C-alpha positions as CSV (number, residue, x, y, z in Angstrom):
1,M,7.7,1.2,23.7
2,P,9.6,4.5,23.9
3,F,8.4,7.4,21.7
4,L,11.5,7.2,19.4
5,H,10.9,3.5,18.8
6,L,7.3,4.2,18.0
7,I,8.5,6.7,15.4
8,F,10.7,3.9,13.9
9,V,7.6,1.7,13.6
10,F,5.6,4.3,11.8
11,L,8.6,5.1,9.6
12,V,8.8,1.5,8.4
13,I,5.0,1.5,7.7
14,V,5.3,4.7,5.6
15,V,8.4,3.4,3.8
16,W,6.8,0.0,2.9
17,G,3.4,1.6,2.1
18,V,4.9,4.2,-0.3
19,N,7.1,1.5,-1.8
20,F,4.2,0.0,-3.8
21,M,3.8,3.3,-5.6
22,F,7.6,3.5,-6.5
23,V,7.5,-0.2,-7.7
24,K,4.7,0.7,-10.0
25,L,6.6,3.7,-11.3
26,S,9.7,1.6,-11.9
27,L,7.8,-1.0,-13.8
28,N,6.6,1.7,-16.2
29,E,10.1,1.9,-17.5
30,I,11.9,-1.4,-16.9
31,S,10.9,-5.1,-16.8
32,P,10.1,-6.9,-13.5
33,F,13.1,-9.1,-13.9
34,L,15.5,-6.2,-14.5
35,L,13.9,-4.3,-11.5
36,C,14.5,-7.3,-9.3
37,A,18.1,-7.8,-10.5
38,L,19.0,-4.1,-10.0
39,R,17.3,-3.8,-6.6
40,F,19.2,-6.6,-5.0
41,L,22.5,-6.0,-6.9
42,L,22.6,-2.3,-5.8
43,A,21.4,-3.2,-2.2
44,S,24.3,-5.6,-1.8
45,V,27.2,-4.1,-3.8
46,P,29.5,-2.6,-2.5
47,A,28.1,-3.3,1.0
48,I,29.2,-6.9,1.0
49,F,32.9,-5.7,0.9
50,F,32.4,-3.9,4.2
51,I,29.9,-6.1,6.1
52,K,30.8,-9.7,6.9
53,P,28.3,-12.5,6.2
54,P,26.5,-14.0,9.2
55,T,28.8,-16.4,10.9
56,G,28.0,-20.1,10.4
57,A,24.7,-19.3,8.7
58,Y,25.4,-19.7,5.0
59,K,22.4,-22.1,4.4
60,T,20.1,-19.6,6.1
61,V,21.5,-16.7,4.0
62,I,21.0,-18.7,0.8
63,L,17.5,-19.7,1.6
64,Y,16.6,-16.2,2.8
65,G,18.0,-14.6,-0.3
66,L,16.4,-17.1,-2.8
67,I,13.0,-17.4,-1.2
68,M,12.3,-14.3,1.0
69,F,13.9,-11.9,-1.6
70,G,14.3,-13.4,-5.0
71,L,11.2,-15.5,-5.5
72,Q,8.9,-13.3,-3.5
73,F,9.8,-10.1,-5.2
74,V,9.9,-11.4,-8.7
75,L,6.4,-12.7,-8.3
76,L,5.3,-9.3,-6.7
77,F,6.9,-7.3,-9.6
78,M,5.4,-9.6,-12.2
79,G,2.0,-9.3,-10.7
80,M,2.1,-5.5,-10.7
81,S,3.5,-5.5,-14.2
82,F,0.5,-7.6,-15.3
83,G,-1.8,-4.8,-14.3
84,M,-2.4,-5.1,-10.6
85,P,-2.8,-1.6,-9.1
86,A,-0.4,-0.7,-6.3
87,G,-3.2,-0.3,-3.7
88,M,-4.7,-3.7,-4.4
89,A,-1.3,-5.3,-4.5
90,S,-0.6,-4.0,-1.0
91,I,-3.9,-5.4,0.3
92,I,-3.4,-8.9,-1.2
93,M,0.2,-9.1,0.1
94,Q,-1.1,-8.9,3.7
95,T,-2.6,-12.4,3.3
96,Q,1.0,-13.5,4.0
97,V,-0.1,-13.6,7.6
98,F,-2.4,-16.6,6.8
99,F,0.1,-18.3,4.6
100,S,2.5,-18.0,7.5
101,M,-0.1,-19.7,9.7
102,L,-0.6,-22.5,7.2
103,C,3.2,-23.1,6.8
104,A,3.6,-23.1,10.6
105,A,0.8,-25.7,10.8
106,L,2.3,-27.9,8.1
107,F,6.0,-27.7,9.0
108,L,6.1,-26.8,12.7
109,G,3.0,-28.6,13.9
110,E,1.4,-25.5,15.2
111,T,-2.4,-25.7,15.5
112,P,-4.3,-22.6,14.4
113,E,-6.8,-21.1,16.8
114,I,-10.5,-20.9,15.8
115,W,-10.3,-17.1,15.4
116,Q,-7.3,-17.4,13.1
117,I,-9.3,-19.7,10.8
118,I,-12.3,-17.3,10.9
119,G,-10.0,-14.4,10.1
120,A,-8.5,-16.2,7.1
121,M,-12.0,-17.0,5.8
122,V,-13.0,-13.3,6.1
123,S,-9.9,-12.1,4.4
124,F,-10.2,-14.5,1.5
125,M,-13.7,-13.3,1.0
126,G,-12.1,-10.0,0.2
127,I,-9.8,-11.8,-2.3
128,A,-12.9,-13.3,-3.9
129,V,-14.3,-9.8,-4.3
130,I,-11.1,-8.8,-6.1
131,A,-11.3,-11.9,-8.3
132,E,-14.9,-11.0,-9.3
133,H,-13.6,-7.7,-10.7
134,I,-10.9,-9.0,-13.0
135,D,-10.7,-6.8,-16.1
136,S,-8.0,-4.8,-18.0
137,H,-6.9,-3.2,-14.7
138,V,-7.0,-6.1,-12.4
139,T,-5.9,-9.2,-14.3
140,A,-6.2,-12.9,-13.2
141,L,-2.5,-13.4,-13.8
142,G,-1.8,-10.4,-11.6
143,V,-3.9,-11.8,-8.8
144,V,-2.3,-15.2,-9.0
145,C,1.2,-13.7,-9.0
146,I,0.6,-11.4,-6.0
147,L,-1.1,-14.3,-4.0
148,S,1.9,-16.5,-4.8
149,A,4.2,-13.8,-3.6
150,A,2.2,-13.6,-0.3
151,A,2.5,-17.4,0.0
152,V,6.3,-17.3,-0.5
153,W,6.5,-14.5,2.1
154,G,4.6,-16.7,4.5
155,F,6.9,-19.6,3.9
156,G,9.9,-17.3,4.1
157,N,8.8,-16.2,7.6
158,L,9.8,-19.7,8.8
159,I,13.3,-18.9,7.8
160,T,13.3,-15.6,9.6
161,K,11.8,-17.2,12.7
162,K,14.9,-19.4,12.9
163,S,17.3,-16.5,12.3
164,S,17.0,-14.7,15.7
165,N,20.7,-15.1,16.5
166,I,21.9,-13.6,13.2
167,N,22.9,-10.0,12.5
168,M,19.8,-8.9,10.6
169,M,21.5,-6.2,8.6
170,S,24.1,-8.6,7.5
171,L,21.3,-11.1,6.6
172,V,19.5,-8.5,4.5
173,I,22.7,-7.4,2.6
174,W,24.0,-10.9,1.9
175,G,20.6,-12.2,1.2
176,S,20.2,-9.5,-1.4
177,F,23.5,-10.5,-2.9
178,V,22.4,-14.2,-3.1
179,A,19.1,-13.1,-4.7
180,S,20.9,-10.9,-7.3
181,I,22.8,-13.8,-8.8
182,P,19.9,-15.8,-10.3
183,M,18.0,-12.5,-11.0
184,V,20.9,-11.3,-13.2
185,G,21.0,-14.6,-15.0
186,L,17.2,-14.5,-15.5
187,V,17.1,-11.0,-16.9
188,L,20.0,-11.8,-19.3
189,L,18.0,-14.7,-20.5
190,T,14.7,-13.0,-20.9
191,D,15.6,-9.4,-21.8
192,G,19.0,-9.8,-23.3
193,P,22.0,-7.5,-23.0
194,T,20.8,-5.1,-25.7
195,Q,17.3,-4.6,-24.1
196,I,18.9,-4.2,-20.7
197,M,21.2,-1.5,-21.8
198,F,18.4,0.2,-23.7
199,S,16.1,0.2,-20.7
200,I,18.8,1.6,-18.3
201,H,19.8,4.2,-20.8
202,H,16.3,5.5,-21.3
203,M,15.3,5.6,-17.7
204,T,13.8,8.9,-16.7
205,S,14.6,10.7,-13.4
206,I,11.4,9.4,-12.0
207,G,12.4,5.8,-12.9
208,I,15.9,6.3,-11.3
209,I,14.4,7.8,-8.1
210,S,11.9,5.0,-7.9
211,L,14.6,2.4,-8.3
212,L,16.8,4.0,-5.6
213,Y,13.9,4.2,-3.2
214,T,13.0,0.6,-3.7
215,T,16.6,-0.4,-3.3
216,Y,17.9,1.6,-0.4
217,I,14.9,3.0,1.5
218,S,12.6,0.0,1.2
219,T,15.2,-2.8,1.4
220,L,17.9,-1.5,3.7
221,V,16.1,1.1,5.8
222,G,12.7,-0.8,5.9
223,Y,14.0,-4.3,6.6
224,G,16.9,-3.0,8.8
225,L,14.6,-1.1,11.1
226,W,11.9,-3.8,11.1
227,N,14.3,-6.5,12.1
228,W,15.8,-4.2,14.7
229,L,12.4,-3.8,16.2
230,L,11.5,-7.5,16.1
231,F,14.8,-8.2,17.9
232,R,13.7,-5.9,20.8
233,Y,10.0,-6.5,21.1
234,P,7.6,-9.4,20.9
235,V,6.1,-10.0,17.4
236,G,2.6,-9.4,18.9
237,T,3.7,-5.9,19.8
238,V,5.1,-4.9,16.5
239,A,3.2,-7.0,13.9
240,P,-0.3,-5.3,14.3
241,F,1.2,-2.1,12.9
242,T,1.4,-3.8,9.5
243,L,-2.3,-3.3,9.2
244,L,-1.5,0.3,8.3
245,I,0.7,-0.5,5.3
246,P,-2.3,-0.9,2.8
247,I,-3.7,2.4,4.0
248,V,-0.5,4.3,3.2
249,A,-0.2,2.4,-0.1
250,I,-3.7,3.2,-1.2
251,M,-3.5,6.8,-0.3
252,S,-0.1,7.4,-2.0
253,S,-1.5,5.5,-5.1
254,I,-4.6,7.8,-5.2
255,L,-2.6,11.0,-4.7
256,F,0.3,10.3,-7.1
257,L,-0.8,7.5,-9.5
258,G,-4.3,8.6,-10.0
259,E,-5.8,5.3,-8.9
260,T,-9.5,5.4,-8.2
261,L,-11.1,4.2,-5.0
262,T,-14.3,2.4,-6.1
263,T,-16.9,0.8,-3.9
264,W,-15.8,-2.8,-4.6
265,K,-12.1,-1.9,-3.7
266,I,-13.3,-0.5,-0.4
267,V,-15.3,-3.7,0.3
268,A,-12.5,-6.0,-0.6
269,G,-10.0,-3.9,1.5
270,L,-12.3,-3.9,4.5
271,L,-12.8,-7.7,4.3
272,V,-9.1,-8.4,4.0
273,M,-8.2,-6.0,6.8
274,S,-11.0,-7.2,9.0
275,G,-9.8,-10.8,8.7
276,L,-6.3,-9.6,9.7
277,F,-7.7,-7.8,12.6
278,I,-9.5,-10.9,13.8
279,N,-6.3,-13.0,13.3
280,I,-4.1,-10.6,15.3
281,F,-6.5,-9.5,18.1
282,G,-8.9,-12.5,18.3
283,N,-7.2,-14.0,21.4
284,R,-7.4,-10.6,23.2
285,L,-11.1,-10.2,22.3
286,V,-11.8,-13.8,23.6
287,F,-9.9,-13.0,26.8
288,L,-11.8,-9.7,27.4
289,T,-15.1,-11.4,26.8
290,A,-14.3,-14.2,29.2
291,T,-13.1,-11.6,31.8
292,A,-16.3,-9.6,31.4
293,K,-18.4,-12.7,32.2
């Protein structure tokens, strides 16, 4: 991988890692439904007037928008609004790797390897540690919502896997537009026009910056670069870098949100990340062991 492309990889990791902090800041001022509606509405309008939708892929765009964007992020935002710290949310979201594996087994007939099963067991031991420390800061509902968001992300990866011949930037923009339609209806139903206008009118500069970051930097820059990299390199080359996302998320949350790094959080994080490491590099470790013998 050329040095410039390597910079792109680390840029995506930083962008997505820091995004958890900005989501938390946004949720301090607006509801999760309003944040979701504004994120996808701003990410798609006026871009849809300049970028054509993917040719002959309307079903894919609709599924991608409703599942990969709409459902996943409303669950993520709800989980964080229910008290889940940004750092912990970033760790739990990485379990999407194992939900992807499960969905591939159920719908594509792919058989998971033994090290993938072991990796999943190790990671979910970390989730169990998080569940044991449910209190006013880490709520049961928050854990359920974030895990559900990770599961939706895993299922949504099946849609992305079948979208290799589609212009990815067009898919992101039009998928955002599709997601914004039910999100606008949902926020009108739950918050109401009066509360929506009150929330927007009383947003501080921090809230506005956080919303803009989540909308344009995380959605357009993050997903645009990531899909560009996946188009040019094997998934196995790019995917391992996602292990760095929780590190960036935790460090930014400690520095700017004042989150504490307790012993149980370290243990939970190490278990989840160790499981991911086994899942991604297990086949290489087996190959090296066999070669050494």
